[in-house]
C-alpha positions in Angstrom: -48.0 -8.7 15.0 -45.9 -11.3 13.2 -45.8 -12.4 9.6 -44.8 -15.7 8.0 -42.9 -15.7 4.8 -43.1 -18.5 2.4 -39.7 -19.4 0.9 -39.2 -16.9 -1.9 -37.1 -19.4 -3.8 -39.9 -21.9 -4.0 -43.1 -19.9 -4.0 -44.9 -20.4 -7.3 -44.8 -17.2 -9.4 -46.0 -16.6 -12.9 -43.6 -18.0 -15.4 -41.7 -20.0 -12.8 -41.0 -23.7 -13.6 -38.3 -26.3 -14.3 -36.8 -24.4 -17.2 -36.3 -21.3 -15.1 -34.7 -23.4 -12.3 -32.3 -24.9 -14.9 -31.6 -21.3 -16.1 -30.8 -20.2 -12.5 -28.4 -23.2 -12.1 -26.6 -22.2 -15.3 -26.4 -18.5 -14.1 -25.0 -19.6 -10.8 -22.4 -21.8 -12.5 -21.0 -18.5 -13.9 -20.8 -17.2 -10.3 -18.9 -20.3 -9.2 -16.5 -20.0 -12.2 -15.6 -16.5 -11.1 -15.0 -17.7 -7.6 -12.7 -20.4 -8.9 -10.9 -17.9 -11.1 -10.4 -15.7 -8.1 -8.9 -18.6 -6.2 -6.6 -19.4 -9.2 -5.5 -15.7 -9.3 -4.8 -15.8 -5.6 -2.6 -18.9 -5.8 -0.9 -17.8 -9.0 0.1 -14.3 -7.8 3.6 -15.3 -6.7 4.1 -17.5 -9.8 2.7 -15.5 -12.7 2.5 -11.7 -13.3 -1.0 -11.5 -11.8 -1.8 -8.1 -10.2 -3.0 -8.3 -6.6 -6.3 -6.6 -7.4 -7.3 -9.2 -10.0 -8.5 -11.8 -7.5 -10.5 -9.2 -5.6 -12.2 -7.9 -8.8 -12.9 -11.5 -10.0 -14.7 -12.0 -6.8 -16.5 -8.7 -6.3 -17.0 -7.5 -9.9 -17.4 -11.0 -11.4 -19.0 -13.4 -8.9 -20.8 -10.9 -6.6 -22.2 -8.8 -9.5 -23.5 -11.8 -11.4 -25.1 -13.2 -8.2 -26.7 -9.8 -7.3 -28.1 -9.2 -10.8 -29.5 -12.8 -10.9 -30.9 -13.1 -7.4 -32.2 -9.5 -7.0 -34.4 -10.1 -10.0 -35.5 -13.5 -8.6 -36.3 -12.1 -5.2 -38.1 -9.0 -6.7 -40.3 -11.4 -8.7 -41.1 -13.5 -5.6 -41.7 -10.6 -3.2 -43.7 -8.5 -5.6 -45.8 -11.4 -6.8 -44.8 -10.3 -10.3 -44.6 -12.1 -13.6 -41.0 -13.1 -14.3 -39.3 -11.2 -17.1 -38.4 -12.9 -20.4 -35.8 -15.5 -19.8 -34.1 -14.5 -23.1 -33.9 -10.8 -22.0 -32.4 -11.8 -18.6 -29.9 -14.1 -20.3 -28.9 -11.3 -22.8 -28.4 -9.0 -19.9 -26.1 -11.5 -18.1 -24.1 -12.0 -21.4 -23.7 -8.3 -21.7 -22.7 -8.0 -18.1 -20.0 -10.6 -18.4 -18.7 -9.1 -21.6 -18.4 -5.8 -19.7 -16.8 -7.4 -16.6 -14.2 -9.3 -18.7 -13.5 -6.2 -20.8 -12.8 -4.1 -17.6 -10.5 -6.8 -16.2 -8.6 -7.4 -19.5 -8.4 -3.7 -20.2 -6.9 -2.9 -16.8 -4.5 -5.9 -17.0 -3.1 -4.8 -20.3 -3.5 -1.0 -19.8 -6.0 -0.7 -22.7 -7.8 2.4 -21.6 -10.2 2.5 -24.5 -11.3 -1.1 -23.7 -11.8 -0.2 -20.1 -13.8 2.8 -20.9 -16.0 1.0 -23.4 -16.5 -1.9 -21.0 -17.4 0.5 -18.2 -20.0 2.2 -20.4 -21.5 -1.2 -21.2 -21.5 -2.2 -17.5 -23.2 1.0 -16.6 -25.8 0.3 -19.3 -26.4 -3.2 -18.0 -26.9 -2.0 -14.5 -29.2 0.8 -15.6 -31.3 -1.6 -17.6 -31.4 -3.9 -14.5 -32.7 -1.0 -12.4 -35.3 -0.1 -15.0 -36.5 -3.7 -15.0 -36.8 -3.7 -11.2 -38.8 -0.4 -11.3 -41.1 -1.8 -14.0 -41.6 -5.0 -11.9 -42.6 -2.9 -8.9 -45.1 -0.8 -10.9 -46.9 -3.8 -12.5 -47.0 -6.1 -9.5 -49.2 -7.0 -6.6 -47.3 -5.2 -3.8 -46.6 -7.0 -0.6 -45.5 -5.8 2.8 -42.0 -7.0 1.9 -41.7 -5.0 -1.3 -39.7 -2.1 0.3 -36.7 -4.4 0.5 -36.5 -4.0 -3.3 -35.5 -0.4 -2.7 -32.2 -1.8 -1.4 -31.5 -3.1 -4.9 -32.3 0.2 -6.5 -30.0 2.1 -4.1 -27.3 -0.5 -4.6 -27.5 -0.1 -8.4 -27.2 3.7 -8.1 -24.1 3.2 -6.0 -22.6 0.9 -8.6 -23.2 3.5 -11.3 -21.3 6.0 -9.2 -18.5 3.4 -8.6 -18.2 2.7 -12.3 -18.0 6.4 -13.1 -15.2 6.9 -10.6 -13.4 3.9 -11.9 -13.7 5.1 -15.5 -12.2 8.5 -14.5 -9.3 6.6 -12.9 -8.7 4.5 -16.0 -8.9 7.5 -18.4 -6.6 9.8 -16.4 -4.2 7.0 -15.2 -2.2 9.6 -13.3 -1.5 8.7 -9.7 -1.5 11.4 -7.1 -3.9 13.1 -4.7 -6.9 13.1 -6.9 -6.3 9.4 -7.9 -6.3 8.5 -4.2 -9.6 10.3 -3.7 -11.2 8.6 -6.6 -9.8 5.2 -5.6 -11.2 5.5 -2.0 -14.6 6.7 -3.2 -14.7 4.0 -5.9 -14.0 1.2 -3.4 -16.6 2.3 -0.9 -19.3 3.0 -3.5 -18.9 -0.5 -4.9 -18.3 -2.6 -1.8 -20.5 -0.8 0.8 -23.0 0.3 -1.8 -23.5 -2.2 -4.6 -22.5 -5.3 -2.6 -23.4 -4.6 1.0 -26.8 -2.9 0.3 -27.8 -5.7 -1.9 -26.8 -8.3 0.8 -28.5 -6.4 3.6 -31.8 -6.0 1.6 -31.8 -9.7 0.8 -31.1 -10.8 4.3 -34.2 -9.2 5.7 -36.3 -11.9 4.0 -33.7 -14.6 3.2 -32.3 -14.9 6.8 -35.6 -16.1 8.4 -36.2 -18.3 5.4 -32.9 -20.0 5.8 -33.6 -20.5 9.6 -37.1 -21.7 8.6 -38.9 -19.3 10.9 -41.1 -16.3 10.8 -39.9 -12.7 10.2 -39.3 -10.8 13.4 -41.7 -8.0 14.4 -40.6 -4.6 13.2 -38.3 -6.1 10.5 -39.7 -4.0 7.7 -39.5 -0.8 9.8 -35.9 -1.7 10.6 -35.4 -2.2 6.8 -36.7 1.2 6.0 -34.5 2.9 8.6 -31.5 0.8 7.7 -31.8 1.9 4.0 -32.0 5.6 4.8 -29.1 5.5 7.2 -26.8 3.3 5.0 -27.6 5.1 1.7 -27.3 8.5 3.3 -24.1 7.6 5.2 -22.6 6.2 2.0 -23.4 9.3 0.1 -21.5 11.3 2.7 -18.6 8.9 2.6 -18.2 9.1 -1.1 -18.5 12.9 -1.0 -16.0 13.2 1.9 -13.4 11.1 0.1 -13.8 13.2 -3.1 -13.5 16.4 -1.2 -10.6 15.0 1.0 -12.5 15.8 4.2 -11.6 12.9 6.5 -13.8 13.8 9.4 -16.8 14.2 7.1 -16.0 10.8 5.7 -15.7 9.3 9.2 -19.1 10.8 10.1 -20.6 9.2 7.0 -19.0 5.8 8.0 -20.5 6.1 11.5 -23.9 6.8 10.1 -23.5 3.8 7.8 -22.5 1.7 10.7 -25.6 2.8 12.7 -27.7 1.6 9.7 -26.0 -1.8 9.8 -26.6 -1.9 13.5 -30.3 -1.2 12.9 -30.4 -4.2 10.4 -28.8 -6.4 13.0 -31.7 -6.0 15.5 -34.2 -8.2 13.6 -31.3 -10.5 12.4 -30.3 -11.2 16.0 -33.9 -11.5 17.2 -34.6 -14.1 14.6 -31.4 -16.0 15.5 -32.2 -16.1 19.2 -35.6 -17.6 18.4 -34.1 -20.2 15.9 -30.4 -20.8 16.3 -28.3 -21.3 13.1 -27.3 -24.9 12.9 -26.2 -25.6 9.3 -23.5 -24.3 7.0 -25.8 -21.9 5.1 -27.1 -20.1 8.2 -23.7 -20.1 10.0 -21.9 -18.8 7.0 -24.4 -16.0 6.4 -24.2 -15.0 10.1 -20.4 -15.0 10.2 -20.3 -13.0 6.9 -22.7 -10.3 8.4 -20.5 -10.1 11.5 -17.4 -9.4 9.3 -19.3 -6.5 7.7 -19.7 -5.0 11.1 -16.0 -5.6 11.9 -15.0 -4.1 8.5 -17.0 -0.9 9.0 -15.6 -0.4 12.5 -12.0 -1.1 11.3 -12.6 1.3 8.4 -13.5 4.1 10.8 -10.4 3.4 13.0 -8.1 3.2 10.0 -9.3 6.5 8.6 -9.2 8.3 12.0 -5.6 7.1 12.6 -4.3 7.8 9.1 -2.0 10.8 8.5 -3.3 11.3 5.0 -5.4 9.5 2.3 -2.5 7.6 0.8 -1.5 6.3 4.2 -5.1 5.2 4.7 -5.3 3.4 1.3 -2.0 1.6 2.1 -3.5 0.3 5.3 -6.7 -0.6 3.5 -5.0 -3.8 2.2 -5.6 -5.3 5.6 -9.4 -4.9 5.1 -9.4 -6.8 1.8 -9.7 -10.3 3.4 -12.3 -8.9 5.9 -14.6 -7.4 3.3 -14.0 -9.5 0.2 -13.7 -12.9 1.9 -15.1 -12.7 5.4 -18.2 -10.7 4.3 -18.9 -11.0 0.6 -17.6 -14.5 -0.2 -18.9 -16.1 3.0 -22.4 -14.7 2.5 -22.2 -15.9 -1.1 -21.2 -19.4 0.0 -24.0 -19.5 2.6 -26.6 -18.2 0.2 -25.6 -20.7 -2.6 -25.5 -23.5 -0.1 -29.1 -22.9 0.7 -30.4 -21.9 -2.8 -28.7 -24.4 -5.1 -30.4 -27.5 -3.5 -33.8 -25.7 -3.6 -33.3 -24.7 -7.2 -32.1 -28.1 -8.3 -35.5 -29.3 -7.1 -36.6 -32.9 -7.6 -38.8 -33.0 -4.5 -38.1 -32.9 -0.8 -36.0 -36.1 -0.8 -33.8 -34.8 -3.6 -33.4 -31.4 -1.9 -32.3 -33.1 1.3 -29.8 -35.3 -0.6 -28.3 -32.2 -2.3 -28.1 -30.4 1.1 -26.3 -33.5 2.6 -23.9 -33.5 -0.4 -22.8 -29.9 0.5 -22.5 -30.6 4.2 -19.3 -32.7 4.6 -16.8 -31.0 7.0 -18.8 -27.8 7.0 -17.8 -26.8 10.5 -14.1 -27.3 9.6 -14.6 -25.3 6.4 -16.3 -22.4 8.2 -13.6 -22.3 10.9 -10.8 -22.5 8.3 -12.2 -19.7 6.3 -12.8 -17.4 9.2 -9.5 -18.2 10.9 -7.9 -17.5 7.5 -9.6 -14.1 7.3 -8.3 -13.2 10.8 -4.8 -14.4 10.1 -4.4 -12.6 6.7 -6.0 -9.4 8.0 -3.9 -9.3 11.2 -0.8 -10.3 9.3 -1.2 -7.4 6.9 -2.2 -4.9 9.5 0.6 -5.8 12.0 3.2 -6.7 9.3 3.6 -10.2 10.7 5.9 -12.7 8.9 4.8 -13.6 5.4 4.3 -17.2 6.6 1.4 -16.0 8.7 -0.3 -14.1 5.9 0.2 -16.9 3.4 -1.0 -19.5 5.9 -4.2 -17.4 6.3 -4.8 -17.2 2.6 -4.1 -21.0 2.4 -6.9 -21.7 4.9 -9.2 -19.4 2.9 -8.3 -21.1 -0.4 -8.8 -24.6 1.1 -12.3 -23.7 2.4 -13.3 -22.2 -0.9 -11.9 -25.0 -3.0 -13.7 -27.5 -0.7 -17.0 -25.7 -1.3 -16.5 -25.6 -5.1 -15.6 -29.3 -5.1 -18.7 -30.2 -3.1 -20.9 -28.3 -5.4 -19.5 -30.2 -8.4 -19.8 -33.5 -6.5 -23.4 -32.7 -5.5 -24.4 -33.2 -9.2 -22.6 -36.5 -9.4 -24.9 -39.5 -8.7 -24.5 -40.7 -5.1 -23.4 -44.2 -6.1 -20.7 -42.8 -8.3 -19.6 -40.4 -5.7 -18.9 -42.9 -3.0 -16.3 -42.1 -0.3 -14.1 -40.3 -2.8 -15.7 -36.9 -2.2 -15.0 -36.8 1.5 -11.5 -38.1 1.0 -10.8 -35.5 -1.7 -12.0 -32.7 0.4 -9.8 -33.8 3.2 -6.7 -33.8 0.9 -7.5 -30.4 -0.5 -8.0 -28.8 2.9 -4.7 -30.2 4.1 -2.6 -29.7 1.0 -3.6 -26.2 -0.1 -2.9 -24.2 3.1 0.4 -26.2 3.5 1.5 -25.3 0.0 0.6 -21.6 0.3 2.3 -21.4 3.7 5.4 -23.0 2.4 5.5 -20.6 -0.5 5.4 -17.9 2.1 8.7 -19.2 3.7 10.5 -18.3 0.5 10.0 -14.7 1.2 10.4 -12.4 -1.7 13.4 -14.1 -3.3 13.2 -15.7 -6.6 15.9 -17.5 -8.7 19.1 -15.5 -9.2 19.6 -16.9 -12.7 17.7 -18.6 -15.5 19.2 -20.6 -18.4 17.2 -21.0 -21.6 18.4 -23.5 -24.2 15.5 -23.5 -26.7 15.4 -21.1 -29.7 12.4 -22.6 -31.4 9.8 -20.1 -30.2 9.5 -16.9 -28.2 10.9 -17.5 -24.7 9.2 -15.6 -21.9 10.8 -15.0 -18.5 9.0 -13.7 -15.4 11.1 -11.0 -13.7 10.4 -9.5 -10.3 11.6 -6.2 -8.8 11.8 -6.5 -5.1 14.0 -5.3 -2.3 16.5 -3.5 -4.5 17.0 -6.6 -6.5 16.0 -7.9 -10.0 15.1 -11.6 -9.8 16.5 -13.3 -11.8 19.5 -11.0 -12.2 21.0 -13.1 -15.0 19.2 -14.7 -18.0 21.4 -16.9 -20.2 20.1 -17.6 -23.7 21.4 -19.3 -26.8 22.3 -17.0 -29.8 19.2 -16.1 -31.9 16.7 -16.5 -29.0 13.5 -14.4 -29.3 13.1 -13.1 -25.7 10.4 -11.4 -23.8 10.5 -10.5 -20.1 7.4 -9.9 -18.0 8.4 -7.5 -15.3 6.4 -7.3 -12.0 7.1 -4.9 -9.2 6.7 -6.7 -5.8 8.3 -4.0 -3.8 6.7 -1.2 -1.8 8.6 1.4 -3.9 8.1 2.2 -7.5 10.6 0.8 -9.9 11.1 0.4 -13.6 13.4 -1.8 -15.9 15.1 -0.3 -18.9 17.6 -1.5 -21.5 20.0 0.9 -23.4 18.6 1.8 -26.8 15.8 -0.7 -26.2 12.5 -1.1 -24.5 11.7 0.1 -21.0 8.8 -0.2 -18.6 7.0 2.7 -17.1 7.4 3.3 -13.4 5.5 0.4 -11.8 3.7 0.6 -8.4 3.5 -2.5 -6.3 1.6 -5.3 -8.0 1.8 -3.7 -11.5 3.5 -5.4 -14.4 4.7 -4.7 -17.9 6.0 -6.8 -20.8 9.3 -6.0 -22.6 10.0 -7.6 -26.0 13.8 -7.7 -26.4 13.5 -9.2 -29.9 16.1 -11.7 -31.2 19.1 -11.7 -28.8 22.5 -12.3 -30.4 24.7 -10.1 -28.1 24.8 -9.5 -24.4 22.4 -6.9 -23.0 22.2 -5.2 -19.6 19.3 -3.4 -18.0 18.5 -1.7 -14.7 16.1 0.4 -12.7 16.5 4.0 -13.7 15.3 5.5 -10.4 18.3 7.4 -9.1 20.6 5.2 -7.1 18.7 2.0 -7.6 21.1 0.6 -10.2 24.0 1.3 -7.9 22.1 -0.5 -5.1 22.0 -3.6 -7.2 18.9 -3.4 -9.4 20.5 -4.7 -12.6 19.9 -7.6 -14.9 22.3 -9.2 -17.4 21.1 -11.0 -20.6 24.0 -13.3 -21.4 24.5 -15.1 -24.7 26.1 -18.5 -24.7 29.6 -18.3 -26.1 29.6 -14.5 -26.1 31.7 -12.3 -23.9 29.8 -11.4 -20.7 29.6 -7.7 -20.1 30.7 -6.1 -16.9 28.7 -3.6 -14.9 29.9 -0.6 -17.0 27.9 -1.5 -20.1 28.1 0.5 -23.3 25.3 2.9 -23.7 24.7 3.4 -20.0 25.3 7.1 -20.3 22.2 7.4 -22.5 20.0 6.0 -19.8 18.0 8.3 -17.5 18.8 8.1 -13.8 22.4 7.0 -13.9 25.6 8.2 -15.4 27.8 5.7 -17.2 30.8 5.9 -15.0 31.9 7.4 -11.7 32.1 11.1 -12.4 35.5 12.8 -12.3 34.8 16.3 -11.2 37.9 18.6 -11.1 37.2 20.8 -8.1 39.3 22.9 -5.7 37.3 22.7 -2.4 39.4 25.6 -1.1 38.6 28.0 -3.9 36.3 31.0 -3.5 32.5 30.4 -3.8 30.7 31.6 -6.9 28.8 34.9 -7.2 25.6 35.0 -5.2 26.7 32.3 -2.8 25.3 32.7 0.7 26.6 30.8 3.8 24.3 28.7 5.9 23.4 30.4 9.2 24.9 28.1 11.9 23.3 30.0 14.8 20.8 28.0 16.9 17.9 29.8 18.5 16.4 28.6 21.8 13.7 26.0 21.9 10.2 27.5 21.4 8.0 27.7 24.5 5.3 25.5 22.9 5.1 21.8 23.7 3.6 20.8 20.4 5.6 21.6 17.3 3.8 21.5 13.9 6.1 21.7 11.0 5.5 21.5 7.2 8.5 20.0 5.5 8.3 20.0 1.7 10.7 17.9 -0.3 12.1 20.2 -2.9 14.6 19.5 -5.7 16.9 22.4 -6.8 20.2 23.0 -8.5 22.6 24.8 -6.2 26.3 25.4 -5.9 27.6 22.5 -3.7 31.3 23.4 -4.0 33.3 26.1 -5.7 32.4 26.1 -9.4 30.2 23.0 -9.1 26.4 23.2 -9.4 24.3 20.1 -9.1 20.8 19.0 -8.3 20.1 18.2 -4.7 17.1 16.7 -2.9 16.2 18.8 0.1 14.0 19.0 3.2 12.5 22.5 3.2 14.6 23.7 0.3 18.0 23.5 2.1 20.7 20.9 2.8 21.0 20.2 5.6 17.3 20.6 6.3 16.0 23.0 8.9 17.1 22.2 12.5 14.2 21.4 14.8 14.5 22.1 18.6 12.4 21.2 21.6 12.4 19.8 25.1 12.0 16.4 26.5 8.3 15.4 26.4 7.5 17.8 23.5 5.4 16.4 20.6 6.4 16.9 17.0 3.9 16.7 14.1 5.8 17.0 10.8 3.9 17.1 7.6 6.1 15.8 4.8 5.1 16.8 1.3 6.8 15.3 -1.7 7.2 18.1 -4.3 10.1 16.2 -6.0 10.2 13.8 -8.9 10.9 10.5 -7.1 9.9 8.7 -4.0 11.1 9.8 -0.6 10.5 9.2 3.1 11.8 10.5 6.4 13.3 8.9 9.6 13.5 11.0 12.8 16.1 9.4 15.2 14.6 11.7 17.9 11.4 9.6 18.0 10.5 6.0 18.7 7.9 3.8 17.0 7.3 1.2 14.3 8.8 2.5 11.0 6.3 0.7 8.8 3.9 3.6 8.2 5.6 6.8 9.3 8.9 6.0 7.5 7.3 4.7 4.4 8.2 6.1 1.0 5.7 8.5 -0.6 5.4 9.2 -4.3 5.6 12.7 -5.9 2.4 14.7 -5.0 1.8 12.7 -1.9 2.2 13.6 1.8 2.3 12.0 5.2 2.2 13.2 8.8 5.1 12.0 11.0 4.4 12.2 14.7 6.8 11.5 17.6 7.3 12.5 21.2 10.8 13.6 22.3 11.3 11.0 25.0 15.0 11.6 25.4 17.5 14.5 25.1 20.3 14.6 22.5 21.4 15.9 19.2 19.6 13.6 16.8 19.8 13.0 13.0 16.9 12.9 10.7 17.2 11.7 7.1 15.4 10.2 4.1 14.3 6.7 4.7 14.0 5.6 1.1 16.4 3.1 -0.3 19.2 3.5 -1.2 19.5 5.7 1.9 23.1 6.4 1.3 22.3 8.2 -2.0 19.4 10.1 -0.6 21.5 11.3 2.4 24.4 12.2 0.1 22.1 14.2 -2.1 21.2 16.5 0.8 18.3 14.8 2.6 19.4 15.1 6.2 19.1 17.4 9.2 19.3 17.7 12.9 16.8 17.7 15.8 18.1 19.2 19.1 16.3 18.1 22.3 17.6 20.0 25.3 18.6 18.0 28.4 16.5 19.0 31.4 18.0 22.0 33.2 20.3 23.0 30.3 21.8 26.3 31.2 21.7 29.3 28.9 24.9 30.2 27.1 26.0 33.3 25.2 26.1 31.7 21.7 25.0 28.4 20.2 25.9 27.0 16.9 24.9 23.8 15.1 27.2 22.0 12.7 26.1 19.0 10.7 29.0 17.0 9.2 28.6 15.1 5.9 30.5 14.1 2.7 30.0 15.3 -0.8 29.8 12.9 -3.7 30.0 15.1 -6.8 28.1 13.9 -9.8 26.4 15.7 -12.7 24.3 18.9 -12.7 21.1 17.2 -13.6 21.4 13.9 -11.7 23.1 15.0 -8.5 25.3 12.9 -6.3 27.1 10.0 -8.0 25.5 6.8 -6.7 28.6 4.7 -7.6 30.8 6.9 -5.5 28.4 6.7 -2.6 28.4 2.9 -2.8 32.3 2.9 -2.9 32.6 5.6 -0.2 34.6 7.6 -2.6 33.8 11.1 -1.5 35.1 14.3 -3.1 34.8 16.6 -0.1 33.9 16.7 3.6 31.8 19.6 4.8 30.0 21.3 7.7 26.5 22.4 6.9 26.6 21.4 3.3 29.5 23.4 1.7 33.3 23.0 1.9 35.2 25.7 3.8 32.1 27.8 4.1 33.0 29.1 7.5 36.5 29.9 6.2 34.8 32.2 3.7 32.2 33.4 6.2 33.8 33.0 9.7 31.6 32.4 12.7 32.0 34.9 15.6 32.3 35.1 19.3 33.7 37.4 22.0 36.3 36.9 24.6 34.9 35.3 27.8 31.6 34.2 26.2 30.5 30.7 26.7 29.8 29.1 23.3 27.9 25.8 22.8 28.6 23.7 19.7 26.0 21.2 18.7 27.4 18.6 16.3 25.7 15.8 14.3 27.4 13.4 12.0 25.1 12.8 9.0 27.5 10.7 7.0 26.2 8.9 5.1 29.3 6.8 5.8 31.8 8.7 8.0 31.7 10.3 11.4 33.5 13.4 12.6 36.2 14.3 15.1 35.3 17.9 16.0 38.1 20.0 17.3 38.7 23.8 17.7 42.4 24.7 17.5 43.6 26.8 20.4 40.9 25.9 23.0 39.6 23.0 25.1 36.1 21.8 25.9 35.1 21.9 29.5 31.7 20.4 28.8 31.0 17.3 26.7 27.6 15.9 26.1 27.6 12.9 23.8 24.8 10.5 22.8 22.5 11.5 25.7 25.1 11.7 28.5 27.4 14.2 30.0 31.0 13.1 29.9 32.4 16.4 31.3 30.8 19.4 33.1 32.3 22.7 34.3 33.7 22.7 37.8 35.4 19.3 37.4 38.8 20.7 36.5 40.5 17.8 38.3 39.0 15.5 35.7 40.6 17.5 32.9 39.1 18.7 29.6 38.4 17.4 26.2 40.0 18.2 22.9 37.8 16.3 20.5 34.1 15.4 20.2 34.3 12.1 18.4 31.1 11.0 16.7 30.4 8.0 14.5 28.0 8.3 11.6 24.5 9.3 12.9 25.7 10.2 16.4 25.4 13.7 18.0 26.2 15.8 21.0 27.5 19.2 22.1 30.6 20.7 23.6 31.1 24.1 25.4 34.1 26.3 25.9 35.2 30.0 26.3 37.8 31.9 24.3 40.5 33.4 26.5 41.8 36.0 24.0 40.9 37.4 20.7 42.1 35.8 17.5 41.1 33.5 14.7 40.5 29.9 15.8 40.2 27.1 13.3 37.4 24.6 13.8 38.2 21.4 12.0 37.4 17.7 11.6 40.6 16.3 13.1 40.5 13.3 10.8 42.8 15.1 8.5 41.5 13.4 5.4 38.2 15.2 6.0 39.6 18.3 7.6 41.9 19.0 4.7 39.1 18.3 2.2 36.6 21.0 3.3 35.5 20.1 6.9 36.9 23.2 8.5 36.1 26.8 9.4 37.2 29.8 11.4 35.8 31.4 14.6 36.7 35.1 14.7 36.9 36.1 18.3 36.9 39.8 19.3 36.8 41.6 22.7 
C-alpha cells in the first residue's frame, strides 16, 4: 500500500496565509544571518581573537536551532491538520530563543558565568515551551498517518534539554579535567546527534519524498518508528556511557544509534531509486544525510581507537567539518533552497523563477562544499599541511557565501539582477578559497613587532601564543599610550602571559583568549609565559617606549613572577660532600626481562621535593616518583602498554625511543588530571631512552623526566650481574621551582651524575666478585651531553652500541675496548670480568663530567 503526501509547506491549514508566509521568510532570514556570522567567524579566526568553537555554535546553536524551532512547528501544523499557533506567541518564542543563544555565546566568549547560566535557563525554558506547544498541537488535532514523525521533535527537544544542562554544569564549574571531558563529550552528542540529527531525520521522512515530488515509500512510517526507538535509545546509552566514562558502553550506544540511521535510510534510498535527485535541494539533502552516516561510523572508530577520553576529544576536531558542515549545514542549505521559493509564493511561475535564481552553479557549489568537508576533515585527522585544511575551509566558505548571495539576489527583481549575479558568484567562489588557502601558507607565524604611533585613544594589539613564541614579541608605543593586548593561545599546549606587578591571563587552552589592560604606558614593560621553562624557551614580550631605554631580558621584578627565577641561580654545592640524613641510593641492579610478551605499566607523573645533591633539595618532575624513571625491560617483539597519568601541576608528555609511530597523538602533552595510553612494539633491540615530550624538552628532562628501556638482543646470554646507569646533568635551581631553565638553555650544568645523584656510587659502592661476568647497560639522557663510560683497571671484551655488537668474547685478536662512548640519547652495554679483588672506579672519562659527580666505585671481593 502506498500513500501520496501533499506538499506540507503548501497544504492549506487553518490560519495559513500570505502573512504567515511573510513571517516564515523573516524567521528564516535570522537563520541565514547566523550562517553568515558563522562564515565571518571562520574567516576571522586567524585575524581576530575569535575562539574556534564560536563558528560551530553560531551554526548549530544559532542557525540550526532557529530553523528547527521554526520548521518543526510548521511541519507539525501541516502533518497534524492542526490550527496554527498564534503568530505573536511564535514570534515571542523566537525572540526569547535568540536572546538566550546570544547570551550563551557572549557569556562564554567573555567568561561571564552568570550570563551563561541565565541564558541557558532561558534557552531551556524556550525549548520546554516549544515541546509543550507540540504536545498541545497533537492533542487537539486531526491525527494523520504521518503524525508519529512529530515524536522525533519531542525526543530531539528532550535531548537539547539534557545538552543545555550539561553545558551549564561545564560553564559553572569551569574546571577542566576528567569530569569536564565527560560532560563535554556528552554535551556534544546530546546536542548534535539528539537535538539536530533527530529533528532532521524526523523531517526527512516526509520532506524527502516531497522534494523529489513523489509518493512516500511503503513502510516508511514503520521505519520511522523503529528509527526513533533505536536512535533515541542508543543516544541515551551514549550520553550515559560518556558520563560514566565507560567507552565500550558508549561505543555500543553509537552502534545502536547507527543502526537506527540505517533503518531510516531504507525508505530514503527506496524513494531516491524511484525518483533520482536532480536539483540542488535534493542533492544537498542526500549528501548531508550521507555525511551523517560517515560521521557516526568515524565516531565509533575514533572512540574505539582512543587511549582515553581526552585523546578522543582531541581527535573529535576532525569530525567538526563532517557533522557541522557536511551534515547540518548541507541539509539546511538543501531544505531552504526548496522551502524559500515555496514560501515566497506568488504562483507557480514566481516559484519557478525563485528556484531558477537559486540554481546558478549549483553543481559546482555542491562539489566545492563536499570536497571542502573531505579536505578539512582529512587534513585535521592526518595532520596534513595547514594549506590543505585552509583550502578545504576555503571551498566550504565559497560554497556557503555563494548560497547566501543567491538567496539575497533571488529577492532582487530579475531585470535589476542581470548578469551581475552569476559573475559575482564566480568571483566569490574563486577568491575566497584562494584567500583562505594563502592564509594557510603563513603557518602560525605573525608579525615579530608592532609599532603604535597614536596616543589619542586606547590602542589594542592582538597577541598570539604559539610554538613557544609570543607574536608579536615587541610592541613599541609612544609615551602615554593607553594599551590593551588581547592574548589568544593558538598552541596545543596551555600558556599564559603575565607582566610583573601587573595583569596576567589565566592558563589558556588552545583557542581561548583573554584581554589585558596595561593602562597608560610611560616606561618599558616585559611579560612572559609563567609555565616553567617557557620563558627561557623564548615566550617573552617587550613593551618598548619611544625614547626610553629598552630593557634586556633580565627585567626588574622578574623574581616576583611565578614559574621563573629572576636570574640564573648560583647554588654553592660540593658535589663530593656526604649526602644528607635519610638519603637512599638508587638501586642500579637490572633484573631479567619478564616472561610475558605484553607489558602493561602505569606510569604516574609525580612532583616531589628531594635531595638532588649534597645539601640541595629541589622540586623534580618524575615518572613513577623517581628520577630517572623506572627501567622497563623486554624482548624483541614484545608489546608495551604504558598508561601515563599526569598527577603534576603542569602539562607533560612522553616519548619512548624504543617504539616507532607517529608522535601526534601518543606523544602529545596532557594537562594535570588527564591520562593517555602509549602503545608500542619493541621492533629492535637496544638500550633506549624515554623522556618527557613537552616543550621545552630540555627543561623537562633536566628536571628528572627521563628513563631507560632495555630490549634484549635475541640470544643474549645470561651473566652474573647486570647494572643500568643513566647519565645526565644537574641544573640546580630553587627548591620550589626546580631546575634552572636559563642554565639548561645555556648548557651551564652544576653536576654530572649517574642515576640522578652525584657520586652516589662512591657513597654506596656497587659490588661484584672476582671472575663474575658483569654487564653494564648505559644510556645517555643528557639533556645536552653524552657520556664516555670507563671503569678504571679493567677492559671491556663485549661492546654493544646502538643496536650492534662492536666486540664479542673470543675475538681477542681484535682487542678490547676501554670506553663506551655515547652521544646524548644513545645507549648500549659493555661486559667484563674482574681479575682480582679491589675497588674499581667507574667514571665518565670526559673529566669535566667525571670530576663533577659522574663517578662511582665497584667493590670487588673474592
